KEVEX-204702 format. One record per residue (C-alpha): x, y, z; residue in three letters; residue number from 1. Coordinates in nm, 3 decimals, decimal comma. Layout:
% residues N
X; Y; Z; ALA; NUM
...
***
This chain:
% residues 373
0,000; 0,000; 0,000; MET; 1
0,112; 0,356; -0,074; ALA; 2
-0,017; 0,659; 0,116; ARG; 3
-0,002; 1,021; 0,007; PHE; 4
-0,133; 1,363; 0,108; LEU; 5
-0,317; 1,573; -0,150; HIS; 6
-0,312; 1,946; -0,083; LEU; 7
-0,368; 2,243; -0,308; SER; 8
-0,402; 2,620; -0,349; ASP; 9
-0,185; 2,714; -0,052; THR; 10
-0,118; 3,065; -0,195; HIS; 11
0,192; 3,121; 0,015; LEU; 12
0,268; 3,491; 0,049; GLY; 13
-0,091; 3,611; 0,020; TYR; 14
-0,155; 3,901; 0,254; LYS; 15
-0,534; 3,917; 0,263; GLN; 16
-0,669; 4,267; 0,331; TYR; 17
-0,301; 4,376; 0,357; MET; 18
-0,287; 4,222; 0,706; MET; 19
0,044; 4,071; 0,818; ASP; 20
-0,141; 3,824; 1,039; LEU; 21
-0,329; 3,692; 0,738; ARG; 22
-0,001; 3,622; 0,558; GLU; 23
0,109; 3,432; 0,869; GLU; 24
-0,217; 3,236; 0,865; ASP; 25
-0,143; 3,101; 0,518; PHE; 26
0,200; 2,980; 0,630; TYR; 27
0,051; 2,818; 0,940; GLU; 28
-0,218; 2,624; 0,753; SER; 29
0,039; 2,509; 0,495; PHE; 30
0,275; 2,388; 0,767; ASN; 31
-0,010; 2,213; 0,947; GLU; 32
-0,081; 2,020; 0,625; ALA; 33
0,286; 1,926; 0,590; ILE; 34
0,311; 1,816; 0,954; ASP; 35
-0,012; 1,618; 0,924; LEU; 36
0,135; 1,424; 0,633; GLY; 37
0,450; 1,350; 0,828; LEU; 38
0,250; 1,238; 1,131; GLU; 39
0,051; 1,002; 0,910; GLU; 40
0,380; 0,878; 0,763; ASN; 41
0,268; 0,934; 0,406; VAL; 42
0,503; 0,810; 0,135; ASP; 43
0,479; 1,128; -0,069; PHE; 44
0,292; 1,457; -0,111; PHE; 45
0,087; 1,578; -0,408; VAL; 46
0,030; 1,952; -0,454; HIS; 47
-0,207; 2,051; -0,735; THR; 48
-0,106; 2,410; -0,798; GLY; 49
-0,111; 2,769; -0,677; ASP; 50
0,166; 2,689; -0,435; LEU; 51
0,251; 3,058; -0,417; PHE; 52
0,007; 3,344; -0,456; ASP; 53
0,211; 3,497; -0,734; THR; 54
0,458; 3,374; -0,993; TRP; 55
0,723; 3,603; -0,835; SER; 56
0,685; 3,520; -0,464; PRO; 57
0,852; 3,721; -0,188; SER; 58
1,171; 3,602; -0,023; ASN; 59
0,963; 3,530; 0,289; ARG; 60
0,722; 3,306; 0,099; ALA; 61
1,003; 3,111; -0,067; MET; 62
1,186; 3,074; 0,263; ASN; 63
0,874; 2,935; 0,434; GLU; 64
0,839; 2,682; 0,155; PHE; 65
1,207; 2,594; 0,175; LYS; 66
1,186; 2,526; 0,550; LYS; 67
0,891; 2,291; 0,494; ALA; 68
1,072; 2,108; 0,214; MET; 69
1,379; 2,062; 0,434; ILE; 70
1,154; 1,878; 0,681; LYS; 71
1,039; 1,650; 0,399; LEU; 72
1,392; 1,602; 0,269; TYR; 73
1,515; 1,491; 0,612; LYS; 74
1,234; 1,234; 0,622; LYS; 75
1,306; 1,120; 0,265; ASN; 76
0,964; 1,238; 0,146; LYS; 77
0,902; 1,384; -0,200; THR; 78
0,670; 1,666; -0,300; MET; 79
0,524; 1,623; -0,649; TYR; 80
0,350; 1,929; -0,784; LEU; 81
0,215; 2,111; -1,087; ILE; 82
0,170; 2,479; -1,165; MET; 83
-0,151; 2,666; -1,105; GLY; 84
-0,247; 2,985; -1,286; ASP; 85
-0,084; 3,188; -1,007; HIS; 86
0,243; 2,993; -1,045; ASP; 87
0,295; 3,029; -1,419; ARG; 88
0,541; 3,311; -1,499; PRO; 89
0,373; 3,598; -1,680; LYS; 90
0,698; 3,688; -1,853; ARG; 91
1,011; 3,494; -1,940; THR; 92
1,141; 3,372; -1,606; ASP; 93
1,208; 3,058; -1,404; GLU; 94
0,925; 2,881; -1,222; ILE; 95
0,962; 2,955; -0,851; ALA; 96
0,901; 2,600; -0,723; SER; 97
1,165; 2,458; -0,959; ARG; 98
1,434; 2,637; -0,757; ILE; 99
1,384; 2,378; -0,482; PHE; 100
1,447; 2,065; -0,688; ASP; 101
1,762; 2,002; -0,481; PHE; 102
1,528; 1,925; -0,189; LEU; 103
1,341; 1,662; -0,388; GLY; 104
1,062; 1,889; -0,515; VAL; 105
0,949; 1,748; -0,849; LYS; 106
0,752; 1,972; -1,085; LEU; 107
0,552; 1,796; -1,357; LEU; 108
0,362; 1,895; -1,668; GLY; 109
0,465; 2,256; -1,719; THR; 110
0,371; 2,261; -2,089; GLU; 111
0,134; 1,968; -2,112; GLY; 112
0,106; 1,608; -1,998; LEU; 113
0,411; 1,465; -1,822; GLN; 114
0,410; 1,121; -1,658; SER; 115
0,652; 0,928; -1,440; ILE; 116
0,634; 0,590; -1,271; VAL; 117
0,702; 0,591; -0,898; ILE; 118
0,721; 0,299; -0,656; ASN; 119
0,606; 0,313; -0,297; TYR; 120
0,501; 0,027; -0,075; GLY; 121
0,598; -0,219; -0,351; ASN; 122
0,335; -0,059; -0,572; GLU; 123
0,416; 0,088; -0,914; ASP; 124
0,213; 0,405; -0,959; ILE; 125
0,172; 0,608; -1,276; LEU; 126
0,183; 0,972; -1,169; LEU; 127
0,081; 1,223; -1,437; SER; 128
0,071; 1,601; -1,423; GLY; 129
-0,088; 1,872; -1,633; ILE; 130
-0,031; 2,226; -1,510; SER; 131
-0,289; 2,500; -1,555; ASN; 132
-0,371; 2,551; -1,923; MET; 133
-0,545; 2,873; -2,014; LYS; 134
-0,553; 3,093; -2,321; GLY; 135
-0,412; 2,916; -2,625; LEU; 136
-0,312; 2,617; -2,411; ARG; 137
-0,678; 2,555; -2,328; LYS; 138
-0,747; 2,438; -2,682; ASN; 139
-0,530; 2,128; -2,636; SER; 140
-0,648; 2,040; -2,285; LEU; 141
-0,906; 1,776; -2,382; VAL; 142
-0,653; 1,612; -2,611; GLU; 143
-0,402; 1,604; -2,325; GLN; 144
-0,658; 1,425; -2,107; TYR; 145
-0,723; 1,172; -2,385; ARG; 146
-0,351; 1,109; -2,420; LYS; 147
-0,326; 1,060; -2,045; ALA; 148
-0,614; 0,811; -2,051; ASP; 149
-0,429; 0,595; -2,300; VAL; 150
-0,121; 0,588; -2,074; GLU; 151
-0,324; 0,495; -1,766; ALA; 152
-0,470; 0,182; -1,927; LYS; 153
-0,144; -0,002; -1,869; SER; 154
-0,126; 0,065; -1,495; TYR; 155
-0,323; -0,076; -1,206; ARG; 156
-0,237; 0,223; -0,984; ASN; 157
-0,251; 0,572; -1,128; SER; 158
-0,289; 0,935; -1,022; ILE; 159
-0,331; 1,242; -1,239; ILE; 160
-0,273; 1,596; -1,112; MET; 161
-0,440; 1,887; -1,288; SER; 162
-0,517; 2,251; -1,209; HIS; 163
-0,827; 2,351; -1,404; GLN; 164
-1,178; 2,479; -1,366; GLY; 165
-1,409; 2,183; -1,425; VAL; 166
-1,781; 2,222; -1,488; SER; 167
-2,005; 2,179; -1,286; PRO; 168
-1,777; 2,269; -0,993; TYR; 169
-1,750; 2,627; -1,124; LEU; 170
-1,982; 2,824; -1,346; ILE; 171
-1,933; 2,720; -1,709; ALA; 172
-1,787; 3,058; -1,810; GLU; 173
-1,504; 3,015; -1,560; ALA; 174
-1,418; 2,658; -1,663; CYS; 175
-1,168; 2,519; -1,910; GLU; 176
-1,319; 2,172; -1,935; VAL; 177
-1,634; 1,972; -1,864; ASP; 178
-1,633; 1,676; -1,628; SER; 179
-1,732; 1,443; -1,913; LYS; 180
-1,395; 1,515; -2,077; ASP; 181
-1,187; 1,404; -1,778; LEU; 182
-0,982; 1,084; -1,803; PRO; 183
-1,153; 0,772; -1,668; VAL; 184
-0,867; 0,521; -1,651; ASN; 185
-0,690; 0,687; -1,358; TYR; 186
-0,775; 0,571; -1,009; LYS; 187
-0,747; 0,915; -0,845; TYR; 188
-0,802; 1,254; -1,010; LEU; 189
-0,620; 1,512; -0,796; ALA; 190
-0,737; 1,861; -0,891; PHE; 191
-0,661; 2,215; -0,786; GLY; 192
-0,798; 2,562; -0,868; HIS; 193
-1,140; 2,546; -0,698; VAL; 194
-1,099; 2,659; -0,337; HIS; 195
-1,401; 2,474; -0,202; ASP; 196
-1,329; 2,107; -0,139; SER; 197
-1,498; 1,820; -0,322; TYR; 198
-1,432; 1,450; -0,271; LEU; 199
-1,640; 1,238; -0,507; ILE; 200
-1,596; 0,872; -0,418; THR; 201
-1,916; 0,717; -0,549; ASP; 202
-1,808; 0,741; -0,912; LYS; 203
-1,522; 0,584; -1,099; TYR; 204
-1,252; 0,712; -1,071; PRO; 205
-1,227; 0,906; -0,743; VAL; 206
-1,226; 1,281; -0,817; PHE; 207
-1,123; 1,552; -0,575; SER; 208
-1,062; 1,921; -0,545; TYR; 209
-0,863; 1,926; -0,222; ALA; 210
-0,958; 2,292; -0,186; GLY; 211
-0,746; 2,577; -0,054; SER; 212
-0,582; 2,554; 0,288; THR; 213
-0,704; 2,901; 0,389; ASP; 214
-0,972; 3,148; 0,283; LEU; 215
-0,875; 3,378; -0,003; ASN; 216
-1,202; 3,572; -0,013; SER; 217
-1,539; 3,613; 0,156; THR; 218
-1,685; 3,399; -0,124; ASN; 219
-1,536; 3,095; 0,048; GLU; 220
-1,695; 3,163; 0,387; ILE; 221
-2,020; 2,975; 0,327; LYS; 222
-1,840; 2,653; 0,233; ASN; 223
-1,584; 2,706; 0,510; PHE; 224
-1,855; 2,730; 0,776; LEU; 225
-2,007; 2,409; 0,645; ARG; 226
-1,696; 2,200; 0,574; ASN; 227
-1,388; 2,381; 0,705; GLY; 228
-1,059; 2,380; 0,515; LYS; 229
-0,892; 2,046; 0,458; SER; 230
-0,647; 1,819; 0,282; VAL; 231
-0,695; 1,464; 0,157; ASN; 232
-0,525; 1,158; 0,302; LEU; 233
-0,525; 0,890; 0,033; VAL; 234
-0,430; 0,520; 0,032; ASP; 235
-0,378; 0,346; -0,300; ILE; 236
-0,335; -0,029; -0,322; GLU; 237
-0,394; -0,281; -0,600; LYS; 238
-0,600; -0,035; -0,798; GLY; 239
-0,822; 0,069; -0,507; LYS; 240
-0,849; 0,411; -0,347; ILE; 241
-0,936; 0,499; 0,011; ASP; 242
-0,954; 0,879; 0,047; ALA; 243
-1,064; 1,090; 0,341; GLN; 244
-1,079; 1,462; 0,409; ARG; 245
-0,878; 1,579; 0,710; ILE; 246
-0,986; 1,917; 0,846; LYS; 247
-0,718; 2,171; 0,926; LEU; 248
-0,731; 2,311; 1,277; LYS; 249
-0,528; 2,631; 1,238; THR; 250
-0,747; 2,806; 0,980; THR; 251
-0,871; 3,136; 1,121; ARG; 252
-1,249; 3,157; 1,159; TYR; 253
-1,411; 3,411; 0,926; GLN; 254
-1,768; 3,526; 0,885; ASN; 255
-1,972; 3,820; 0,759; THR; 256
-2,234; 4,042; 0,915; VAL; 257
-2,485; 4,218; 0,691; SER; 258
-2,721; 4,405; 0,917; SER; 259
-2,874; 4,742; 1,005; ASP; 260
-2,802; 5,003; 1,272; PHE; 261
-3,049; 4,852; 1,516; ALA; 262
-2,913; 4,497; 1,499; ASN; 263
-2,549; 4,501; 1,383; TYR; 264
-2,398; 4,482; 1,732; LEU; 265
-2,614; 4,189; 1,843; GLU; 266
-2,549; 4,008; 1,515; ASP; 267
-2,175; 4,061; 1,550; THR; 268
-2,167; 3,945; 1,912; LEU; 269
-2,349; 3,623; 1,820; LYS; 270
-2,069; 3,537; 1,580; ILE; 271
-1,795; 3,633; 1,822; ILE; 272
-1,944; 3,416; 2,096; GLU; 273
-2,001; 3,111; 1,876; ALA; 274
-1,764; 2,813; 1,929; PRO; 275
-1,447; 2,819; 1,716; LYS; 276
-1,203; 2,548; 1,613; SER; 277
-0,900; 2,739; 1,746; ASN; 278
-0,809; 3,033; 1,966; GLU; 279
-0,727; 3,278; 1,688; LYS; 280
-0,931; 3,596; 1,694; GLU; 281
-1,214; 3,563; 1,440; PRO; 282
-1,211; 3,792; 1,137; LEU; 283
-1,554; 3,946; 1,076; ILE; 284
-1,648; 4,160; 0,774; SER; 285
-1,929; 4,398; 0,876; VAL; 286
-2,166; 4,579; 0,641; THR; 287
-2,441; 4,804; 0,776; ILE; 288
-2,733; 4,902; 0,555; HIS; 289
-2,956; 5,207; 0,595; GLY; 290
-2,912; 5,519; 0,803; GLU; 291
-2,653; 5,490; 1,082; SER; 292
-2,474; 5,695; 1,342; ASP; 293
-2,130; 5,621; 1,197; ARG; 294
-1,931; 5,759; 1,487; ASP; 295
-2,127; 5,547; 1,733; GLU; 296
-2,084; 5,237; 1,520; VAL; 297
-1,709; 5,286; 1,486; LYS; 298
-1,676; 5,347; 1,860; SER; 299
-1,867; 5,032; 1,956; LYS; 300
-1,690; 4,821; 1,696; ILE; 301
-1,353; 4,944; 1,819; LYS; 302
-1,444; 4,850; 2,177; ALA; 303
-1,508; 4,484; 2,092; LEU; 304
-1,251; 4,243; 2,233; ASP; 305
-1,104; 3,922; 2,092; HIS; 306
-1,213; 3,992; 1,734; VAL; 307
-1,079; 4,153; 1,419; ILE; 308
-1,340; 4,365; 1,242; ILE; 309
-1,301; 4,440; 0,874; ARG; 310
-1,498; 4,756; 0,807; GLY; 311
-1,759; 4,849; 0,893; PRO; 312
-1,884; 4,931; 0,545; VAL; 313
-2,185; 5,164; 0,537; PHE; 314
-2,441; 5,136; 0,260; GLU; 315
-2,749; 5,353; 0,249; LYS; 316
-2,918; 5,095; 0,034; GLU; 317
-2,840; 4,740; -0,070; VAL; 318
-2,625; 4,743; -0,381; LYS; 319
-2,448; 4,443; -0,522; SER; 320
-2,320; 4,300; -0,846; ILE; 321
-2,562; 4,047; -0,984; GLU; 322
-2,403; 3,724; -0,869; GLU; 323
-2,421; 3,392; -1,046; LYS; 324
-2,413; 3,069; -0,843; PRO; 325
-2,070; 2,963; -0,715; ASN; 326
-1,883; 3,274; -0,826; MET; 327
-1,547; 3,201; -0,668; SER; 328
-1,286; 3,345; -0,903; LYS; 329
-1,176; 3,705; -0,912; LEU; 330
-1,229; 3,718; -1,287; GLN; 331
-1,598; 3,631; -1,237; ASP; 332
-1,639; 3,963; -1,060; TYR; 333
-1,435; 4,157; -1,313; PHE; 334
-1,655; 4,007; -1,584; ARG; 335
-1,972; 4,094; -1,393; ALA; 336
-1,850; 4,452; -1,350; TYR; 337
-1,715; 4,520; -1,701; PHE; 338
-1,955; 4,284; -1,883; LYS; 339
-1,674; 4,222; -2,130; ASP; 340
-1,444; 3,918; -2,132; ASP; 341
-1,139; 4,098; -2,270; SER; 342
-1,165; 4,379; -2,015; MET; 343
-1,213; 4,125; -1,736; ALA; 344
-0,900; 3,937; -1,845; GLN; 345
-0,702; 4,260; -1,867; LEU; 346
-0,815; 4,367; -1,520; ALA; 347
-0,718; 4,029; -1,374; GLU; 348
-0,377; 4,038; -1,544; ASN; 349
-0,307; 4,383; -1,404; ILE; 350
-0,426; 4,286; -1,056; PHE; 351
-0,219; 3,967; -1,041; ASN; 352
0,092; 4,147; -1,167; SER; 353
0,088; 4,442; -0,927; ILE; 354
-0,081; 4,326; -0,606; LYS; 355
0,247; 4,246; -0,430; ASN; 356
0,453; 4,530; -0,580; GLU; 357
0,541; 4,880; -0,469; ASP; 358
0,386; 5,179; -0,647; SER; 359
0,683; 5,240; -0,877; GLU; 360
0,703; 4,880; -0,990; THR; 361
0,325; 4,863; -1,025; SER; 362
0,326; 5,165; -1,257; TYR; 363
0,599; 5,010; -1,472; ARG; 364
0,416; 4,676; -1,492; LEU; 365
0,090; 4,844; -1,589; ILE; 366
0,268; 5,027; -1,869; LYS; 367
0,413; 4,698; -1,991; GLU; 368
0,079; 4,524; -1,982; ILE; 369
-0,097; 4,811; -2,156; MET; 370
0,191; 4,833; -2,404; GLN; 371
0,223; 5,204; -2,343; VAL; 372
0,549; 5,363; -2,454; GLU; 373
***
């Protein structure tokens, strides 16, 4: 029998809401996943993309990853991974995770299907990887899956890693492929990109989005409150898969309050007082609709203990972008705002390129993207 840990979308280096503590949270949840795998004595780790939050991660983010990989190296454990859309260099440059190959980090499928045969627990396993394929690469994705399916026919044990939006797990407009086009000869389909977790075991083969290890946006809160954040612990033996979700305990509790002046404080206190999975101060995003005494609200919010309040945001009337079901990608919101695919793509490209840069570098990058002399 071989055992592995499937994790994904760790987004190391992401500083949500420009809070240092949120950057720390992402490192903590990633390290919890690594330690969990070591405690379970897994044979290897599978990471299905968006290791870092940006293709040019900070020195801090790379150092945190290096320290985790040293722990694996000392235990003779290997990390197999693919690139997500956040990992793929936007310009000619080296892939950040490839720098750590001396610690046994093995990157697969950067430009299409790449397969290797590994042996753990006296079991030969076909391990295939296809990194995120968007734009022109998207056109060959289905063919890559078909090619992979042919390879898998010859192996009793097989795993494929892929980082793509698959319908129906995202809205069709945000997907690169439909579930009917996925390979069927692999025993475990390890996917990344969707931050909510899915583990489908009642179909053949087993399909899973491991989900992100921390919350990247308020869009993930509903699923987080229901299922938490997690990784998958997977056993593979003689062509059979036993997979289970393991909840992470270090993920900071988040929630939202959408209320009015008369009820916002009571609604906020209910959330603060609810049981939590850890002792971290909860992060609450507060929106107050209608007429309010803003000074009073800010004073009472500031006086609350053992909580981090984002906002409050005051809205005289309820205004929102018309939201489609399961909108979970930033580009979905750009598209809803601009109502134009090309503008949405441009906005996302600009955002991803400058979000971790200083103002001078951001200005230069915008000029490059806009092709302004």
